[in-house]
Every structure is written in C-alpha cells, then in structure tokens.
Backbone atoms as SQL, in Angstrom:
CREATE TABLE atoms (id INTEGER PRIMARY KEY, chain TEXT, resi INTEGER, resn TEXT, atom TEXT, x REAL, y REAL, z REAL);
INSERT INTO atoms VALUES
  (1, 'A', 1, 'UNK', 'N', 84.920, 109.585, 148.055),
  (2, 'A', 1, 'UNK', 'CA', 84.167, 110.824, 148.621),
  (3, 'A', 1, 'UNK', 'C', 83.831, 110.620, 150.085),
  (4, 'A', 2, 'UNK', 'N', 84.161, 111.586, 150.999),
  (5, 'A', 2, 'UNK', 'CA', 83.891, 111.566, 152.251),
  (6, 'A', 2, 'UNK', 'C', 82.548, 112.385, 152.493),
  (7, 'A', 3, 'UNK', 'N', 81.750, 111.861, 153.544),
  (8, 'A', 3, 'UNK', 'CA', 80.383, 112.506, 153.697),
  (9, 'A', 3, 'UNK', 'C', 80.824, 113.905, 154.585),
  (10, 'A', 4, 'UNK', 'N', 80.272, 114.802, 153.925),
  (11, 'A', 4, 'UNK', 'CA', 80.649, 116.252, 154.753),
  (12, 'A', 4, 'UNK', 'C', 79.485, 116.518, 155.604),
  (13, 'A', 5, 'UNK', 'N', 79.794, 117.285, 156.505),
  (14, 'A', 5, 'UNK', 'CA', 78.973, 117.769, 157.536),
  (15, 'A', 5, 'UNK', 'C', 78.672, 119.155, 157.613),
  (16, 'A', 6, 'UNK', 'N', 77.491, 119.711, 157.986),
  (17, 'A', 6, 'UNK', 'CA', 77.307, 120.920, 157.873),
  (18, 'A', 6, 'UNK', 'C', 77.721, 121.720, 159.224),
  (19, 'A', 7, 'UNK', 'N', 77.513, 123.043, 159.561),
  (20, 'A', 7, 'UNK', 'CA', 77.911, 123.756, 160.552),
  (21, 'A', 7, 'UNK', 'C', 77.401, 123.042, 161.843),
  (22, 'A', 8, 'UNK', 'N', 76.231, 122.428, 161.530),
  (23, 'A', 8, 'UNK', 'CA', 75.420, 121.837, 162.989),
  (24, 'A', 8, 'UNK', 'C', 76.083, 120.535, 163.242),
  (25, 'A', 9, 'UNK', 'N', 77.061, 119.992, 162.271),
  (26, 'A', 9, 'UNK', 'CA', 77.468, 118.792, 162.572),
  (27, 'A', 9, 'UNK', 'C', 76.603, 117.579, 161.874),
  (28, 'A', 10, 'UNK', 'N', 75.529, 117.912, 161.151),
  (29, 'A', 10, 'UNK', 'CA', 74.883, 116.975, 160.470),
  (30, 'A', 10, 'UNK', 'C', 75.326, 116.649, 159.082),
  (31, 'A', 11, 'UNK', 'N', 75.167, 115.226, 158.721),
  (32, 'A', 11, 'UNK', 'CA', 75.582, 114.720, 157.469),
  (33, 'A', 11, 'UNK', 'C', 74.873, 115.419, 156.350),
  (34, 'A', 12, 'UNK', 'N', 75.423, 116.210, 155.330),
  (35, 'A', 12, 'UNK', 'CA', 74.780, 116.719, 154.341),
  (36, 'A', 12, 'UNK', 'C', 74.340, 115.545, 153.213),
  (37, 'A', 13, 'UNK', 'N', 72.995, 115.620, 152.967),
  (38, 'A', 13, 'UNK', 'CA', 72.373, 114.712, 152.158),
  (39, 'A', 13, 'UNK', 'C', 72.816, 114.807, 150.684),
  (40, 'A', 14, 'UNK', 'N', 73.090, 113.862, 150.075),
  (41, 'A', 14, 'UNK', 'CA', 73.204, 113.984, 148.472),
  (42, 'A', 14, 'UNK', 'C', 71.861, 114.237, 147.851),
  (43, 'A', 15, 'UNK', 'N', 71.982, 114.908, 146.718),
  (44, 'A', 15, 'UNK', 'CA', 70.628, 115.036, 145.892),
  (45, 'A', 15, 'UNK', 'C', 70.464, 113.822, 145.080),
  (46, 'A', 16, 'UNK', 'N', 69.092, 113.523, 144.774),
  (47, 'A', 16, 'UNK', 'CA', 68.772, 112.679, 143.535),
  (48, 'A', 16, 'UNK', 'C', 68.777, 113.472, 142.323),
  (49, 'A', 17, 'UNK', 'N', 68.762, 112.423, 141.353),
  (50, 'A', 17, 'UNK', 'CA', 68.511, 112.901, 139.990),
  (51, 'A', 17, 'UNK', 'C', 67.437, 113.998, 139.786),
  (52, 'A', 18, 'UNK', 'N', 66.255, 113.520, 140.510),
  (53, 'A', 18, 'UNK', 'CA', 65.113, 114.302, 140.424),
  (54, 'A', 18, 'UNK', 'C', 65.176, 115.635, 141.079),
  (55, 'A', 19, 'UNK', 'N', 65.948, 115.749, 142.272),
  (56, 'A', 19, 'UNK', 'CA', 66.131, 117.029, 142.868),
  (57, 'A', 19, 'UNK', 'C', 66.860, 117.841, 141.941),
  (58, 'A', 20, 'UNK', 'N', 68.018, 117.354, 141.384),
  (59, 'A', 20, 'UNK', 'CA', 69.170, 118.235, 140.500),
  (60, 'A', 20, 'UNK', 'C', 68.103, 118.772, 139.559),
  (61, 'A', 21, 'UNK', 'N', 67.398, 117.824, 138.900),
  (62, 'A', 21, 'UNK', 'CA', 66.396, 118.178, 137.710),
  (63, 'A', 21, 'UNK', 'C', 65.603, 119.359, 138.120),
  (64, 'A', 22, 'UNK', 'N', 64.994, 119.479, 139.115),
  (65, 'A', 22, 'UNK', 'CA', 64.024, 120.455, 139.640),
  (66, 'A', 22, 'UNK', 'C', 64.956, 121.790, 139.976),
  (67, 'A', 23, 'UNK', 'N', 65.972, 121.645, 140.401),
  (68, 'A', 23, 'UNK', 'CA', 66.960, 122.752, 140.826),
  (69, 'A', 23, 'UNK', 'C', 67.519, 123.391, 139.729),
  (70, 'A', 24, 'UNK', 'N', 67.877, 122.624, 138.562),
  (71, 'A', 24, 'UNK', 'CA', 68.471, 123.391, 137.548),
  (72, 'A', 24, 'UNK', 'C', 67.446, 123.613, 136.337),
  (73, 'A', 25, 'UNK', 'N', 66.144, 122.952, 136.690),
  (74, 'A', 25, 'UNK', 'CA', 65.114, 123.214, 135.583),
  (75, 'A', 25, 'UNK', 'C', 65.238, 122.547, 134.389),
  (76, 'A', 26, 'UNK', 'N', 65.915, 121.350, 134.337),
  (77, 'A', 26, 'UNK', 'CA', 66.161, 120.619, 133.092),
  (78, 'A', 26, 'UNK', 'C', 65.488, 119.257, 133.384),
  (79, 'A', 27, 'UNK', 'N', 65.214, 118.613, 132.263),
  (80, 'A', 27, 'UNK', 'CA', 64.559, 117.180, 132.380),
  (81, 'A', 27, 'UNK', 'C', 65.702, 116.160, 132.994),
  (82, 'A', 28, 'UNK', 'N', 65.124, 115.221, 133.683),
  (83, 'A', 28, 'UNK', 'CA', 66.043, 114.149, 134.240),
  (84, 'A', 28, 'UNK', 'C', 66.663, 113.456, 133.069),
  (85, 'A', 29, 'UNK', 'N', 66.120, 113.370, 131.813),
  (86, 'A', 29, 'UNK', 'CA', 66.770, 112.810, 130.699),
  (87, 'A', 29, 'UNK', 'C', 68.041, 113.538, 130.284),
  (88, 'A', 30, 'UNK', 'N', 67.866, 114.741, 130.504),
  (89, 'A', 30, 'UNK', 'CA', 69.121, 115.648, 130.162),
  (90, 'A', 30, 'UNK', 'C', 70.339, 115.516, 131.210),
  (91, 'A', 31, 'UNK', 'N', 70.034, 115.243, 132.281),
  (92, 'A', 31, 'UNK', 'CA', 71.084, 114.948, 133.461),
  (93, 'A', 31, 'UNK', 'C', 71.778, 113.775, 132.887),
  (94, 'A', 32, 'UNK', 'N', 71.072, 112.618, 132.532),
  (95, 'A', 32, 'UNK', 'CA', 71.603, 111.540, 132.287),
  (96, 'A', 32, 'UNK', 'C', 72.537, 111.549, 130.884),
  (97, 'A', 33, 'UNK', 'N', 71.846, 112.246, 129.965),
  (98, 'A', 33, 'UNK', 'CA', 72.699, 112.690, 128.614),
  (99, 'A', 33, 'UNK', 'C', 73.883, 113.348, 129.169),
  (100, 'A', 34, 'UNK', 'N', 73.830, 114.240, 129.823),
  (101, 'A', 34, 'UNK', 'CA', 75.054, 115.140, 130.070),
  (102, 'A', 34, 'UNK', 'C', 76.187, 114.120, 130.850),
  (103, 'A', 35, 'UNK', 'N', 75.747, 113.214, 131.704),
  (104, 'A', 35, 'UNK', 'CA', 76.636, 112.265, 132.381),
  (105, 'A', 35, 'UNK', 'C', 77.173, 111.382, 131.360),
  (106, 'A', 36, 'UNK', 'N', 76.415, 110.937, 130.409),
  (107, 'A', 36, 'UNK', 'CA', 76.903, 110.128, 129.381),
  (108, 'A', 36, 'UNK', 'C', 78.124, 110.738, 128.598),
  (109, 'A', 37, 'UNK', 'N', 77.951, 112.111, 128.446),
  (110, 'A', 37, 'UNK', 'CA', 78.782, 112.756, 127.487),
  (111, 'A', 37, 'UNK', 'C', 79.873, 113.507, 128.285),
  (112, 'A', 38, 'UNK', 'N', 79.827, 113.381, 129.672),
  (113, 'A', 38, 'UNK', 'CA', 80.976, 113.845, 130.442),
  (114, 'A', 38, 'UNK', 'C', 80.967, 115.389, 130.735),
  (115, 'A', 39, 'UNK', 'N', 79.595, 115.881, 130.629),
  (116, 'A', 39, 'UNK', 'CA', 79.444, 117.250, 130.859),
  (117, 'A', 39, 'UNK', 'C', 78.337, 117.413, 132.110),
  (118, 'A', 40, 'UNK', 'N', 78.224, 118.658, 132.542),
  (119, 'A', 40, 'UNK', 'CA', 77.183, 118.748, 133.573),
  (120, 'A', 40, 'UNK', 'C', 77.869, 118.527, 134.985),
  (121, 'A', 41, 'UNK', 'N', 77.246, 118.657, 136.050),
  (122, 'A', 41, 'UNK', 'CA', 77.829, 118.485, 137.608),
  (123, 'A', 41, 'UNK', 'C', 78.064, 117.108, 137.841),
  (124, 'A', 42, 'UNK', 'N', 79.208, 116.853, 138.465),
  (125, 'A', 42, 'UNK', 'CA', 79.610, 115.474, 138.933),
  (126, 'A', 42, 'UNK', 'C', 78.630, 114.764, 139.480),
  (127, 'A', 43, 'UNK', 'N', 78.352, 113.525, 139.014),
  (128, 'A', 43, 'UNK', 'CA', 77.416, 112.795, 139.730),
  (129, 'A', 43, 'UNK', 'C', 78.144, 111.538, 140.466),
  (130, 'A', 44, 'UNK', 'N', 77.687, 110.961, 141.455),
  (131, 'A', 44, 'UNK', 'CA', 78.444, 109.797, 142.082),
  (132, 'A', 44, 'UNK', 'C', 77.386, 108.614, 141.995),
  (133, 'A', 45, 'UNK', 'N', 77.754, 107.372, 141.679),
  (134, 'A', 45, 'UNK', 'CA', 76.881, 106.184, 141.688),
  (135, 'A', 45, 'UNK', 'C', 76.946, 105.612, 143.008),
  (136, 'A', 46, 'UNK', 'N', 75.688, 105.374, 143.614),
  (137, 'A', 46, 'UNK', 'CA', 75.533, 104.798, 144.834),
  (138, 'A', 46, 'UNK', 'C', 74.521, 103.712, 144.566),
  (139, 'A', 47, 'UNK', 'N', 75.198, 102.387, 144.535),
  (140, 'A', 47, 'UNK', 'CA', 74.435, 101.432, 143.956),
  (141, 'A', 47, 'UNK', 'C', 74.163, 101.431, 142.709),
  (142, 'A', 48, 'UNK', 'N', 72.771, 101.324, 142.410),
  (143, 'A', 48, 'UNK', 'CA', 72.283, 101.494, 140.879),
  (144, 'A', 48, 'UNK', 'C', 71.871, 102.891, 140.807),
  (145, 'A', 49, 'UNK', 'N', 72.058, 103.878, 141.754),
  (146, 'A', 49, 'UNK', 'CA', 71.291, 105.371, 141.762),
  (147, 'A', 49, 'UNK', 'C', 72.735, 106.247, 141.588),
  (148, 'A', 50, 'UNK', 'N', 72.236, 107.454, 141.007),
  (149, 'A', 50, 'UNK', 'CA', 72.932, 108.620, 140.938),
  (150, 'A', 50, 'UNK', 'C', 72.856, 109.516, 141.953),
  (151, 'A', 51, 'UNK', 'N', 73.814, 110.024, 142.569),
  (152, 'A', 51, 'UNK', 'CA', 73.634, 111.240, 143.549),
  (153, 'A', 51, 'UNK', 'C', 74.542, 112.277, 143.236),
  (154, 'A', 52, 'UNK', 'N', 74.044, 113.510, 143.689),
  (155, 'A', 52, 'UNK', 'CA', 74.872, 114.603, 143.486),
  (156, 'A', 52, 'UNK', 'C', 75.117, 115.369, 144.749),
  (157, 'A', 53, 'UNK', 'N', 76.342, 115.900, 144.830),
  (158, 'A', 53, 'UNK', 'CA', 76.755, 116.655, 146.048),
  (159, 'A', 53, 'UNK', 'C', 76.009, 118.151, 145.781),
  (160, 'A', 54, 'UNK', 'N', 75.224, 118.752, 146.692),
  (161, 'A', 54, 'UNK', 'CA', 74.575, 119.980, 146.404),
  (162, 'A', 54, 'UNK', 'C', 75.578, 121.203, 146.226),
  (163, 'A', 55, 'UNK', 'N', 76.838, 121.001, 146.866),
  (164, 'A', 55, 'UNK', 'CA', 77.757, 122.130, 146.613),
  (165, 'A', 55, 'UNK', 'C', 78.324, 121.978, 145.143),
  (166, 'A', 56, 'UNK', 'N', 78.680, 120.953, 144.802),
  (167, 'A', 56, 'UNK', 'CA', 79.177, 120.671, 143.503),
  (168, 'A', 56, 'UNK', 'C', 78.196, 121.157, 142.424),
  (169, 'A', 57, 'UNK', 'N', 76.973, 120.811, 142.568),
  (170, 'A', 57, 'UNK', 'CA', 76.042, 121.328, 141.668),
  (171, 'A', 57, 'UNK', 'C', 75.934, 122.895, 141.507),
  (172, 'A', 58, 'UNK', 'N', 75.809, 123.502, 142.699),
  (173, 'A', 58, 'UNK', 'CA', 76.015, 124.897, 142.888),
  (174, 'A', 58, 'UNK', 'C', 77.170, 125.489, 142.215),
  (175, 'A', 59, 'UNK', 'N', 78.462, 125.059, 142.593),
  (176, 'A', 59, 'UNK', 'CA', 79.549, 125.307, 141.870),
  (177, 'A', 59, 'UNK', 'C', 79.516, 125.354, 140.302),
  (178, 'A', 60, 'UNK', 'N', 78.905, 124.142, 140.008),
  (179, 'A', 60, 'UNK', 'CA', 78.893, 123.993, 138.477),
  (180, 'A', 60, 'UNK', 'C', 78.066, 125.148, 137.792),
  (181, 'A', 61, 'UNK', 'N', 76.864, 125.251, 138.462),
  (182, 'A', 61, 'UNK', 'CA', 75.927, 126.164, 137.860),
  (183, 'A', 61, 'UNK', 'C', 76.615, 127.706, 137.845),
  (184, 'A', 62, 'UNK', 'N', 77.361, 127.952, 138.818),
  (185, 'A', 62, 'UNK', 'CA', 77.905, 129.264, 138.966),
  (186, 'A', 62, 'UNK', 'C', 79.045, 129.410, 137.854),
  (187, 'A', 63, 'UNK', 'N', 79.676, 128.392, 137.666),
  (188, 'A', 63, 'UNK', 'CA', 80.684, 128.233, 136.550),
  (189, 'A', 63, 'UNK', 'C', 80.229, 128.281, 135.157),
  (190, 'A', 64, 'UNK', 'N', 78.835, 127.893, 134.897),
  (191, 'A', 64, 'UNK', 'CA', 78.160, 127.972, 133.818),
  (192, 'A', 64, 'UNK', 'C', 77.734, 129.259, 133.423),
  (193, 'A', 65, 'UNK', 'N', 77.236, 129.859, 134.525),
  (194, 'A', 65, 'UNK', 'CA', 76.691, 131.304, 134.581),
  (195, 'A', 65, 'UNK', 'C', 77.668, 132.342, 134.226),
  (196, 'A', 66, 'UNK', 'N', 78.804, 131.965, 134.320),
  (197, 'A', 66, 'UNK', 'CA', 79.886, 132.995, 134.410),
  (198, 'A', 66, 'UNK', 'C', 80.292, 133.339, 132.822);
C-alpha cells in the first residue's frame, strides 16, 4: 500500500480502530470481529496495530448503505 497524498500534497493519515469505531458508530470489538470473519472495511496491520484507509472505510460504508 502506498501512502496517498491529498490535494495539498500532505500524506493522508490512516485511521485507528478507535477512530473507525466512532465514525461507524460500532464498538471496537465489532471491528475486530469483522476482521476475523473477513467482513467490514479493509484494515492494514502496522506493527501490532490495525490501521484503516479513510477512503476505503467511506467506500465500504457507501456500498453497505446501497
């Protein structure tokens, strides 16, 4: 995965599990369960931590709402 840049040329930060939890309105445990089952938005492991691409989370949410 390459780091994307926004229109200003800044690197777009990846979201933490807690950020995605708040954005989607689901418990953190749900995100871990979804990852274990292979559902939900794509997460990337960075060391011991999961990170989410904000655009991927938004696209996933739109596809689920359709």
